Each structure stands twice: as C-alpha cells, then as structure tokens.
C-alpha positions, 0 to 999 in steps of 0.5 A: 500500500502506498504511503500517503505522505510519499505523494506530496514529498514526491511533488516537492522534489519534482517542484525543486527539480523543475525550479532548478532547471529554470535557471542554472543558478550558477556561474558556470556550465560544466561537462554534465550540464547544458543551457537551453530555453530560458535558462541562464548562468549568472556571474558570481556576484550577480553582475553579468548574465549569459543566456538566449536573447533576441535583439530588438524586435527580431524573432531570432535567438542568440547566445548573448550576455547582458548586465543583470541590473539592466532592465533593457538587457542591452546585449554586450556580447554575442557568441553566434552573431553570424548564425541565429537559432529559431527555437531556444528550447530545442537548442542547447549549449553544452561542453562537447569534445573540450569546447563550449558548443551551441547546438541548434534545433537540428542538433548540429553545431551552430557555434563553438569555442573551437579550441583543441583542449582534449576531452577532459571531464573537468572542462567548464565554461565560467562567466566572470564578474568582469563579463569575460566568459572563460573556458578552462580545465577545472583541474588548472583553473588559473589557465584559460583555454579560451576567453570571450575577451579575445573575441569581442563583438561590438562592445568594449567592457572594462578590463578587456583589451583592444589591440594587436598581438605582435606574436600571432599578428592577430587584432582584437577589435570591435565590429558594429552590428549589421542592424539593430536586429542583426548582430552579424558583423556590420560596416564599421570596426574599431581597431589598432592601426599597426602602421602608426599605432593609432586607433581608428574607425574603419569602414568596410575594413578598408577606409579609415573614417576617424583616427585617434592619432598616435600615443603621446607619452608626454600628453598622456593621451592620443595626439588627436584625442587629448580629451581622453586625459580629462575623461571624468568617468574612464581612465585609459591605459595604453600599453606597447611592448615587444609582445603586444600593443593594446588599450584598456580602460577602467571606471573612475567612480564605483557609482557608475561602474556599469558602463560600455563602449559600443562600436555603433552601427552609425560609425561612431564609437559611443560611451554609455553609463548605466545611471542609478535610475537604471537608464543608459545615459549616452556620455560621448562619442568619437567622432563627436558629430554623426555627420563626421562619419563617412556616408553616415546616412547611406546612399542618397541620405543627407546629414544635417546636424541641426535637425532632430533626426540628423539623417533624411532622404533627398527629395524623390527618395525614401528609406530603403528599410523604414523600420531601421530608420525608425530605430535610428539606423540610417546606414541602409540609405535611401532608394528612388521613389520613381525609376529614372526614364534615362533611355526615354530621355529622347521623348517629350520634355514631360518624360525627360529626367529633370534635376532638383536644385539643392543649395549649400551641400557638401561635395560627395566623393568620387566626382568626375571633372568634365571639360565643357564650355557652359552650364548647359553643356554640363547639364547635357553631359549628365542627362545623356549619361544613364549612370549620371546621378548629379552634377554641379557647375561653378567657377571650377567648371563642371563636375558629375557623379555616377552611381549612388551619392554617398556622404551628403551633408546639408551645410549652413547657408554661407558655408564656404565649403557648400556648393549647389548640387543638381540631383537627377530625378524622374520628371514625375517628381516635379508637379505641374501647375495644373496638378498643383491647382487640383491639389489645392482644391482637393486640400480645401475640400478635405480641410472642410471635412476634417474641420467638421470631424475635428469639432465633433472630436474636440467636443468628445475630448473635452468631456473626457478630459474633465474626468481625466484632469481629476486624477491625482497623477498623469504622465506627459511623455516621461514626465509625471504630473503631480498634484500640489498636495502630493508635493506638499506631502513630499516636502513636508509642507515645503519645510526644508529649503535648499536654496532660491534664485530669480526663478523661485525657491527650491525645497527638498522632498521624498516620494512615497517610493523613497526617491529623493527629489528637489521641488522648485516653486516657480514665481511670476509664471507668465504663461497659461496652462497649455503653453506651460505644459508644452514648455515643460514637456520640451524641457523634459525631453532634454537629457544629458549627463551634465544637465539636471533631469526634470522628473515632473511638474505641477500646474494648478492655477497659479501654482507652478512647480517643477520636480527634479532629481535631488543632487546630494552634493548641492551646488558648486557655490556651496563648495567654492564659497563656504569657508566652513566646508571641510570638503574642499574640492581638489583641482582635478575635480574643479577641472572636471566640473568646468569641462562637464558644465561646458559640455552641458552648455554645448548640448543646450546651444547646439544639440537641442532642436531649438537653441536654448540660452541659459541666461543665468550661468553661475555656481549656484546653478551648477549642481553636483551629484554623489560623485561630483559630476556637474549638472547644469540646472534651471535651463529653459526656465527663461522661456518658461517664465516668459521673460523677454531677455532682449530687453534692457538690464532693468527688466530682468532678474539675472545675477550681476557679476555674470551678466555680459556687457551687451545686456545693458545696451539692450542688444538681443542676446545670443549663446555668447552671453552664456559664454561670458557667464561661464568665463566669469565662473571659471575665474571663481573655480580657480580662486575659490572666491567671488569675483566681486571680492577685492584683494589688497595688493601693495595697498591697492584693491584689485579684482581677481579676473584682473589679477589672473589675466595680469599674471598670465600675460606677464608670465607670473606664477599662476599657482599664486592665483589658486584657492589657498585651501588647495595649498598649491596642489594643482597642474600649473598648465591647466590653471594657465589654460583655464585663466586664458579660456576665461579671459577669451570668454569675457571679451567685450565684443561677443564676436571675439568670444569662442563658442561653447564647443570651442571652449570644450576643445580648449579645455580638453587640449584639442585646440591651442589657447593663444594669449587673449587680449585684456578686455577693456572693462578690466582696465577700469577696475583699479581706477573706477571701482564705483562705476563697475557694475559687472561684479557687484551683487 
C-alpha cells in the first residue's frame, strides 16, 4: 500500500527539480550540464548574465550576455552573431569534445569555442564578474583555454583589451552590428592601426573614417584625442611592448561602474553609463558629430546636424528599410521613389529626367571633372549619361557623379565649403501647375471635412478630459504630473529649503517610493496652462549627463512647480564659497566640473532642436551629484517664465557679476552671453572666491579676473592665483589654460568670444589657447571701482 505522505514529498522534489532547471543558478556550465530555453548562468556576484536573447524586435535567438541590473538587457556580447537559432528550447549549449558548443534545433553545431583542449571531464565554461566568459580545465583553473575577451563583438567592457598581438599578428577589435536586429558583423570596426599605432574607425575594413592619432607619452593621451586625459568617468591605459600593443580602460567612480563602449552601427564609437535610475545615459562619442562619419546616412541620405533626426532622404527618395530608420539606423540609405526614364530621355520634355536644385551641400566623393564650355553643356553631359546621378557647375567648371551619392551633408547657408548640387530625378517628381491647382482644391475640400470631424472630436475630448484632469497623477511623455498636495506631502509642507534664485525657491522632498527629489516653486509664471505644459514637456525631453533631469511638474492655477532629481552634493557655490566646508574640492575635480558644465552648455546651444540660452550661468546653478559630476540646472526656465531677455538690464532678474556687457545696451542676446557667464565662473573655480571680492595688493584693491589675466600675460606664477585651501596642489598648465579660456570668454565684443564647443576643445587640449587680449572693462577696475557694475551683487 502506498504511503500517503510519499505523494506530496514526491511533488516537492519534482517542484525543486523543475525550479532548478529554470535557471542554472550558477556561474558556470560544466561537462554534465547544458543551457537551453530560458535558462541562464549568472556571474558570481550577480553582475553579468549569459543566456538566449533576441535583439530588438527580431524573432531570432542568440547566445548573448547582458548586465543583470539592466532592465533593457542591452546585449554586450554575442557568441553566434553570424548564425541565429529559431527555437531556444530545442537548442542547447553544452561542453562537447573540450569546447563550449551551441547546438541548434537540428542538433548540429551552430557555434563553438573551437579550441583543441582534449576531452577532459573537468572542462567548464565560467562567466566572470568582469563579463569575460572563460573556458578552462577545472583541474588548472588559473589557465584559460579560451576567453570571450579575445573575441569581442561590438562592445568594449572594462578590463578587456583592444589591440594587436605582435606574436600571432592577430587584432582584437570591435565590429558594429549589421542592424539593430542583426548582430552579424556590420560596416564599421574599431581597431589598432599597426602602421602608426593609432586607433581608428574603419569602414568596410578598408577606409579609415576617424583616427585617434598616435600615443603621446608626454600628453598622456592620443595626439588627436587629448580629451581622453580629462575623461571624468574612464581612465585609459595604453600599453606597447615587444609582445603586444593594446588599450584598456577602467571606471573612475564605483557609482557608475556599469558602463560600455559600443562600436555603433552609425560609425561612431559611443560611451554609455548605466545611471542609478537604471537608464543608459549616452556620455560621448568619437567622432563627436554623426555627420563626421563617412556616408553616415547611406546612399542618397543627407546629414544635417541641426535637425532632430540628423539623417533624411533627398527629395524623390525614401528609406530603403523604414523600420531601421525608425530605430535610428540610417546606414541602409535611401532608394528612388520613381525609376529614372534615362533611355526615354529622347521623348517629350514631360518624360525627360529633370534635376532638383539643392543649395549649400557638401561635395560627395568620387566626382568626375568634365571639360565643357557652359552650364548647359554640363547639364547635357549628365542627362545623356544613364549612370549620371548629379552634377554641379561653378567657377571650377563642371563636375558629375555616377552611381549612388554617398556622404551628403546639408551645410549652413554661407558655408564656404557648400556648393549647389543638381540631383537627377524622374520628371514625375516635379508637379505641374495644373496638378498643383487640383491639389489645392482637393486640400480645401478635405480641410472642410476634417474641420467638421475635428469639432465633433474636440467636443468628445473635452468631456473626457474633465474626468481625466481629476486624477491625482498623469504622465506627459516621461514626465509625471503631480498634484500640489502630493508635493506638499513630499516636502513636508515645503519645510526644508535648499536654496532660491530669480526663478523661485527650491525645497527638498521624498516620494512615497523613497526617491529623493528637489521641488522648485516657480514665481511670476507668465504663461497659461497649455503653453506651460508644452514648455515643460520640451524641457523634459532634454537629457544629458551634465544637465539636471526634470522628473515632473505641477500646474494648478497659479501654482507652478517643477520636480527634479535631488543632487546630494548641492551646488558648486556651496563648495567654492563656504569657508566652513571641510570638503574642499581638489583641482582635478574643479577641472572636471568646468569641462562637464561646458559640455552641458554645448548640448543646450547646439544639440537641442531649438537653441536654448541659459541666461543665468553661475555656481549656484551648477549642481553636483554623489560623485561630483556637474549638472547644469534651471535651463529653459527663461522661456518658461516668459521673460523677454532682449530687453534692457532693468527688466530682468539675472545675477550681476555674470551678466555680459551687451545686456545693458539692450542688444538681443545670443549663446555668447552664456559664454561670458561661464568665463566669469571659471575665474571663481580657480580662486575659490567671488569675483566681486577685492584683494589688497601693495595697498591697492584689485579684482581677481584682473589679477589672473595680469599674471598670465606677464608670465607670473599662476599657482599664486589658486584657492589657498588647495595649498598649491594643482597642474600649473591647466590653471594657465583655464585663466586664458576665461579671459577669451569675457571679451567685450561677443564676436571675439569662442563658442561653447570651442571652449570644450580648449579645455580638453584639442585646440591651442593663444594669449587673449585684456578686455577693456578690466582696465577700469583699479581706477573706477564705483562705476563697475559687472561684479557687484
């Protein structure tokens, strides 16, 4: 007779067995184990995961690796990148003949480590905490038989080498994916050039599209990328000896230890950091601008760095693979909507191919010069050649292009490198006047019908919206719409004030999920509900590692509040000017703060859809996170509050001491006003005190900016300018560079000031900084103190 207790015990053991199969729960695959379906192995400290994965919306499966803490499961390594499997449950990974092998649905090998290691029963594959998958003999664990670090895909992880083995003559390089859904080798590689020991991005393994330049031992960086030395998050080490040459990196801050470099399908080497909120944050790239990458938009694609999506198809063309373009992979380029007539060009004019005029375009490669007498002959030459796709005619004569047009870029009007291109299109792409008239009539009729439908929909929408508005919270894009009561509770009735300024006061708070926040109560908002939400939504889309993140807002009548991430180290001002603060910022940190702030301003000025001028750059508006990474705050608020900064000084609340001289004259402001304010802040980073404070030297009161530029011009000791609390512990060359850059930033004529992108290049050492002229207003500091309003608070 069966023991009644044996049945539940049997089920218990069955449950435990099945649960163990769902995840191997270990960091290795031994000779008596296999991995299949949803099973994974996890590195010892739970950092990396290895298992079957699908990239993007693909239905194909790959054996891949990702960070366990990453909710997006961004793939950092792929084993079978050239051969996928369709069914992960009928595929398995196991040790076979001394190798780690992936067997597909047909039980045939799809991928293997492919080493000669014998068939020892102690062979195992171990996933290490640095992301290295190692094949080793358990009896001699110190020696690996195979490592994934020697076979990277598109991602470079901390501690792994990119370089060249001089004995085996083998390169360890990164290769971009073919597309966002296909990890097969793509167009671009990141590799060491053995010819001059520089690292390069190479297209099709033949054309070098970017290079770092050779290593400069004195500089401590590659010659064309000196900014490596000032990278806040990553420390790079270049090693070259008789056996090998390689580049390796390590993370500077444990708070940002999860990071990756990716040889992107765009042709850029991109740096990403996993932020504390579990979102990947793009940090920087080489080349810095996508349009610097050869043929970044593919055939017949035009690159425009001033557009939200930098690639677009020429008129008469459309994306070759639209879903890739939706994922911002433009490398597949564009195709014609209508085929060319070509052979029919001898027919009527209506059927002949015609040319689309495109002004201020870069010149594509592979052009052919044709000797002709005039433009008409140039047009005829191209039109009568079926392979000719474009022509250009200028003072240098006639140029034609045959085949696909690559590396097109839309330049700004007036750019000396721009030229007018004439792109060949089918005649049907040029609409006739009759067609336009019919189109106008059709649009008018359609507009009437649409208007009626819209009126009905608006009525329905208004009724529904009244119900929705009553909800406590709602999402607008990625922003949370808080109620005033929510924020009142979060801030304990606004009891802990962090600071205040021209835009309002800031209070510390905590959300119910224990997330710390900073709540800004705005003052004198000059906008209605709809416009306010629209502007807030725009600010919310702006994300950069050096810009404060907007989490949400509140808009209830006249109560307008903004909710930001809380910065645990407060403002830069609290560290520079608080003499009682024992945590003095060292020079390296100050230099990185200057660089980070400048990069944030470059993003606002040049990378946003519409240029955003901050209008109030000062140490109070530069916040510091847990690892003293600078975050520019209060950007976009000038427009939000509704101020007209083109008016004279008396109409605004900007901070004196950082205001550019042109504001007093009522001249409309430009990004160069932010450059001026930034320059003033640079002086304060050096001295650790307000520019408005005077120092007595030889019985005479002097302002610090005047002192600093005098020392630099006269070749004095720049260490004498340094904050006394640092006790001279700083790089003299960097102090001198900062003072020179600051003086260039505060030039009287804004045309003489550099752009913020040039400031970044100067601070990174990419651009030389010449000796600046002394601004006129600095000359009057010593003799006319009472008339100086630039520095007075």
